[in-house]
C-alpha positions as CSV (number, residue, x, y, z in Angstrom):
1,M,-59.2,-63.2,-49.5
2,A,-62.8,-63.5,-49.1
3,E,-62.3,-67.5,-48.9
4,T,-59.3,-67.1,-45.9
5,S,-61.7,-65.1,-44.1
6,A,-64.6,-67.7,-44.7
7,A,-62.1,-70.3,-43.5
8,A,-61.3,-68.3,-40.2
9,A,-64.6,-67.7,-39.8
10,E,-65.2,-71.6,-39.6
11,A,-62.2,-72.3,-37.7
12,A,-63.5,-69.5,-34.9
13,S,-66.9,-71.1,-35.0
14,T,-66.0,-74.5,-34.2
15,P,-66.3,-75.8,-30.9
16,E,-62.7,-75.9,-29.3
17,P,-61.5,-79.2,-29.2
18,R,-60.8,-80.8,-25.8
19,P,-58.0,-83.3,-25.4
20,P,-58.1,-87.1,-26.5
21,G,-60.1,-89.4,-24.3
22,T,-61.9,-86.6,-22.5
23,Q,-65.1,-86.4,-24.2
24,P,-67.7,-88.9,-24.3
25,P,-68.6,-90.0,-28.2
26,K,-71.5,-89.1,-29.9
27,R,-74.0,-91.8,-29.7
28,W,-74.2,-92.1,-33.4
29,R,-70.7,-91.1,-34.5
30,P,-68.3,-92.3,-32.0
31,R,-64.8,-90.7,-32.4
32,L,-61.9,-92.3,-33.0
33,H,-58.7,-90.6,-31.2
34,W,-55.5,-91.0,-33.5
35,E,-53.6,-89.8,-31.0
36,L,-54.5,-92.1,-28.5
37,V,-53.7,-95.0,-31.2
38,W,-50.5,-93.6,-32.0
39,C,-49.7,-93.5,-28.6
40,A,-50.4,-96.8,-27.8
41,T,-48.5,-98.0,-30.7
42,R,-45.6,-95.6,-30.7
43,G,-45.3,-94.6,-27.4
44,H,-45.6,-91.0,-25.5
45,E,-43.8,-87.9,-27.0
46,L,-42.5,-87.0,-23.3
47,V,-40.0,-83.9,-22.9
48,A,-37.5,-82.7,-20.3
49,T,-37.3,-86.4,-18.7
50,D,-33.4,-85.8,-18.9
51,A,-33.8,-82.3,-16.9
52,A,-32.3,-81.2,-13.9
53,E,-34.5,-78.2,-13.5
54,L,-37.7,-77.0,-14.7
55,R,-38.4,-73.3,-15.6
56,P,-42.0,-71.7,-15.5
57,R,-42.6,-71.4,-19.0
58,D,-42.1,-75.1,-19.4
59,A,-44.8,-75.6,-17.5
60,I,-46.7,-76.4,-20.7
61,F,-45.1,-79.9,-21.2
62,A,-43.9,-80.8,-17.3
63,R,-44.4,-79.8,-14.0
64,E,-43.3,-80.7,-10.4
65,D,-45.5,-81.1,-7.8
66,S,-44.7,-80.4,-4.0
67,S,-43.8,-84.3,-3.4
68,G,-40.9,-84.0,-6.2
69,T,-42.7,-86.0,-8.5
70,R,-43.0,-84.4,-12.0
71,W,-45.5,-84.7,-14.2
72,H,-44.5,-85.0,-18.2
73,R,-47.1,-84.2,-20.7
74,C,-47.4,-86.1,-23.8
75,L,-47.3,-83.7,-26.8
76,R,-49.3,-85.8,-29.2
77,C,-52.2,-87.4,-27.0
78,D,-52.0,-84.3,-23.7
79,S,-51.6,-87.5,-21.4
80,W,-49.6,-86.5,-17.9
81,L,-47.8,-89.2,-16.8
82,P,-45.5,-89.3,-13.2
83,L,-42.0,-89.7,-13.6
84,P,-39.3,-89.4,-11.1
85,R,-36.6,-87.1,-11.2
86,P,-34.0,-88.3,-13.4
87,Q,-31.0,-89.3,-11.3
88,A,-28.0,-88.5,-13.9
89,P,-29.4,-85.4,-15.9
90,S,-27.9,-84.8,-19.4
91,R,-29.1,-81.3,-19.5
92,R,-30.1,-78.6,-16.7
93,H,-33.1,-77.3,-18.8
94,P,-35.2,-78.7,-21.1
95,P,-35.2,-77.6,-24.5
96,E,-36.6,-74.5,-26.1
97,H,-39.7,-74.4,-28.1
98,A,-37.7,-73.8,-31.3
99,E,-35.3,-76.7,-30.9
100,L,-38.2,-79.0,-30.6
101,E,-40.3,-80.4,-33.5
102,L,-43.5,-81.2,-32.4
103,P,-45.5,-84.3,-33.3
104,L,-48.5,-84.5,-35.6
105,R,-52.0,-84.6,-33.8
106,G,-55.6,-83.5,-34.5
107,K,-56.9,-83.2,-38.2
108,R,-53.1,-83.5,-39.6
109,L,-52.8,-87.1,-38.0
110,R,-55.9,-88.0,-38.6
111,D,-55.3,-87.1,-42.5
112,Q,-51.8,-88.4,-42.5
113,A,-53.1,-91.7,-41.2
114,V,-55.8,-92.1,-43.9
115,L,-54.0,-91.0,-46.7
116,R,-51.5,-93.3,-46.0
117,L,-53.5,-96.6,-45.7
118,I,-54.9,-94.8,-49.0
119,A,-51.5,-94.8,-50.4
120,I,-50.8,-98.6,-49.4
121,D,-53.8,-99.5,-51.4
122,R,-52.5,-97.5,-54.3
123,A,-49.1,-99.4,-53.9
124,F,-50.9,-102.8,-54.0
125,H,-52.4,-101.5,-57.3
126,L,-48.9,-100.8,-58.4
127,V,-47.4,-104.2,-57.7
128,V,-50.4,-106.2,-59.0
129,L,-50.7,-103.6,-62.3
130,V,-46.9,-103.9,-63.2
131,G,-46.9,-107.6,-62.7
132,L,-49.6,-108.0,-64.9
133,G,-48.3,-106.1,-67.4
134,V,-44.8,-107.8,-67.3
135,L,-46.7,-111.0,-67.3
136,V,-48.3,-110.1,-70.6
137,L,-45.1,-109.1,-72.3
138,V,-43.2,-112.2,-71.3
139,F,-46.4,-114.0,-72.5
140,S,-46.3,-112.2,-76.1
141,A,-42.6,-112.8,-76.5
142,N,-42.5,-116.6,-75.7
143,R,-46.0,-117.1,-76.8
144,A,-45.0,-119.9,-80.0
145,T,-43.3,-121.7,-77.4
146,L,-45.8,-121.9,-75.1
147,R,-48.4,-122.7,-77.9
148,E,-47.4,-126.2,-78.7
149,G,-47.4,-127.4,-74.8
150,F,-51.1,-125.5,-74.4
151,Y,-52.7,-127.2,-77.1
152,K,-50.8,-130.5,-76.0
153,V,-52.3,-130.4,-72.7
154,V,-55.9,-129.4,-73.9
155,A,-55.7,-132.7,-76.2
156,D,-54.8,-134.7,-73.0
157,L,-57.8,-133.3,-71.4
158,Q,-60.3,-133.7,-74.0
159,G,-58.9,-137.1,-75.0
160,G,-57.7,-136.8,-78.3
161,T,-55.8,-134.6,-80.6
162,V,-56.1,-131.0,-81.5
163,S,-56.9,-130.3,-85.3
164,S,-57.6,-126.9,-85.1
165,Q,-57.2,-123.8,-82.7
166,R,-61.0,-123.9,-82.4
167,H,-61.4,-126.4,-79.7
168,A,-63.3,-124.8,-77.2
169,S,-66.7,-122.3,-77.4
170,H,-66.7,-121.3,-73.9
171,G,-65.0,-121.4,-70.4
172,L,-61.0,-121.4,-69.5
173,L,-60.1,-123.1,-72.3
174,H,-61.8,-120.5,-74.8
175,E,-60.5,-117.8,-72.7
176,L,-56.8,-118.9,-73.3
177,D,-57.5,-120.1,-76.6
178,N,-58.3,-116.4,-77.1
179,L,-54.4,-115.5,-75.5
180,F,-53.2,-117.5,-78.3
181,T,-54.9,-116.1,-81.1
182,T,-54.9,-112.4,-80.3
183,S,-52.4,-110.4,-82.2
184,S,-49.4,-109.3,-80.8
185,A,-49.9,-105.7,-81.2
186,H,-53.2,-106.3,-78.9
187,L,-51.3,-108.2,-76.2
188,H,-48.7,-104.9,-76.4
189,L,-51.6,-102.4,-76.1
190,L,-53.0,-103.8,-73.2
191,A,-49.4,-104.3,-71.3
192,A,-48.9,-100.6,-72.3
193,V,-52.1,-99.6,-70.4
194,L,-51.5,-101.9,-67.4
195,L,-47.6,-100.6,-67.0
196,V,-49.1,-96.8,-67.2
197,Y,-51.7,-97.3,-65.3
198,G,-49.6,-98.7,-62.6
199,A,-47.2,-95.9,-62.7
200,I,-49.9,-93.7,-62.0
201,E,-51.0,-95.7,-59.0
202,G,-47.5,-95.5,-57.9
203,I,-47.1,-91.8,-58.7
204,E,-50.4,-91.5,-56.4
205,A,-49.2,-93.9,-53.4
206,V,-45.6,-91.5,-53.8
207,G,-47.4,-88.5,-53.0
208,L,-50.2,-89.4,-50.7
209,W,-47.7,-90.7,-48.6
210,Y,-45.9,-87.5,-48.1
211,Q,-49.5,-85.9,-48.2
212,R,-49.0,-83.6,-51.4
213,R,-52.2,-81.5,-52.1
214,W,-51.8,-82.6,-56.1
215,A,-51.8,-86.2,-55.1
216,E,-54.9,-85.7,-53.4
217,Y,-56.6,-84.4,-56.8
218,L,-54.4,-87.0,-59.3
219,T,-56.1,-90.0,-57.2
220,F,-59.7,-87.9,-56.9
221,L,-59.4,-87.5,-60.8
222,V,-58.1,-91.3,-61.5
223,T,-60.6,-93.1,-59.3
224,A,-63.7,-91.4,-59.9
225,S,-63.3,-91.6,-64.0
226,L,-62.9,-95.6,-63.0
227,L,-66.2,-95.6,-60.9
228,P,-68.4,-96.1,-64.0
229,F,-66.2,-98.6,-65.3
230,E,-66.3,-100.6,-62.4
231,A,-70.6,-100.2,-61.5
232,Y,-70.3,-101.3,-64.8
233,E,-68.2,-104.5,-64.2
234,I,-70.6,-105.1,-61.5
235,S,-73.8,-105.0,-63.1
236,S,-72.3,-107.5,-65.6
237,R,-70.8,-109.9,-63.7
238,T,-70.9,-109.4,-59.8
239,T,-68.0,-110.9,-57.5
240,P,-67.3,-110.2,-53.9
241,F,-64.1,-108.8,-54.8
242,K,-65.3,-106.3,-57.3
243,V,-68.0,-104.8,-55.0
244,I,-65.5,-104.3,-52.1
245,A,-62.4,-102.6,-54.7
246,F,-66.0,-100.5,-56.1
247,L,-67.0,-99.6,-52.1
248,I,-63.2,-98.6,-51.5
249,N,-63.1,-96.4,-54.1
250,V,-66.4,-94.5,-53.4
251,A,-65.0,-94.1,-49.9
252,V,-61.9,-92.5,-51.2
253,V,-63.3,-90.3,-53.1
254,V,-66.3,-89.1,-50.8
255,Y,-63.3,-88.8,-48.0
256,L,-61.4,-86.7,-50.5
257,L,-63.8,-84.5,-52.0
258,Y,-65.5,-83.9,-48.3
259,A,-62.9,-84.2,-46.1
260,K,-59.5,-82.8,-47.7
261,R,-62.1,-80.2,-49.6
262,L,-60.9,-80.3,-52.8
263,F,-62.4,-77.8,-55.9
264,G,-63.0,-75.3,-53.1
265,L,-65.4,-77.5,-51.4
266,R,-66.6,-76.2,-48.1
267,G,-63.8,-73.7,-48.0
268,G,-60.8,-75.1,-49.9
269,A,-57.5,-75.5,-48.9
270,A,-57.8,-72.7,-46.5
271,A,-60.5,-73.8,-44.7
272,D,-58.6,-77.1,-44.5
273,E,-55.3,-75.8,-43.4
274,A,-57.2,-73.3,-40.6
275,L,-58.6,-76.3,-39.0
276,A,-55.4,-78.2,-39.0
277,R,-53.8,-75.2,-36.9
278,R,-56.1,-75.4,-34.4
279,D,-55.4,-78.4,-33.3
280,Y,-51.4,-78.5,-34.0
281,G,-48.6,-76.0,-32.6
282,W,-47.5,-74.4,-29.5
283,E,-50.0,-71.7,-29.6
284,A,-53.0,-75.2,-29.6
285,L,-51.1,-76.8,-26.5
286,E,-50.9,-74.0,-24.4
287,R,-54.4,-73.4,-25.3
288,T,-55.2,-77.0,-24.2
289,A,-53.1,-76.9,-21.3
290,P,-54.2,-76.7,-17.5
291,P,-53.3,-73.8,-15.5
292,A,-49.8,-73.8,-13.9
293,P,-50.2,-74.0,-10.0
294,G,-50.0,-70.3,-8.5
295,R,-51.8,-69.0,-12.2
296,A,-55.2,-68.4,-13.1
297,P,-56.3,-70.3,-16.5
298,A,-56.3,-68.4,-19.3
């Protein structure tokens, strides 16, 4: 009860949002309006473009001026677009509010975009890890066949014959030689770890794509637990790929913990949902709509 009250108080104290694109960005923190990006790539969400008549209650998304031009409001980005009246309307009145499925906007749209970007990253991990696991299993099953060809190639590279398996003490040849001398049990364990980790990444990807709360927790715990190992790998041998992967995982952990308010941080799930409701729904559309002609602003 206390958490819900705190979430409501935080949402009430937050300044009322203005339509995207109507407020200048802060000097050091320019704001990305996801609604404008979505509409630029997918088109506007317009209603009543096929209706013969408009009613007073339709003024929230469609209006008609004295010249007969209709102004249709995008339900996602709040843009008002002038369109001519339909020549062959398919319905008399626009659909009722209950019949319409509102597009995501505000915080919910931002969360969907960011979580799906993380889901795509996790899906890439799934493909790589499963591919490596299968490759290790195939190598383990055909190691005897591959060993003869491997040593023949090494002998040709060294300009002679290889009488023992200890033909290289460092470098790539040494690493490849270790693969052939490693026991099958170790290879199977490595393949199992890769496949299990890949399956976890796949579960994270599906859950994040559909914005499930449990997937946010799972992603946070798995990613945060691997950060110390990634930091150790970077300290022992630094490569651009390792640094980029480490920075991406740090950004994912910070976003999930701070922006998604995991573990009750900043009000928890109740505060997160309260802020999402502020920008989404018919009440939010009514609150941000300009007053209709002949009506005083709310």
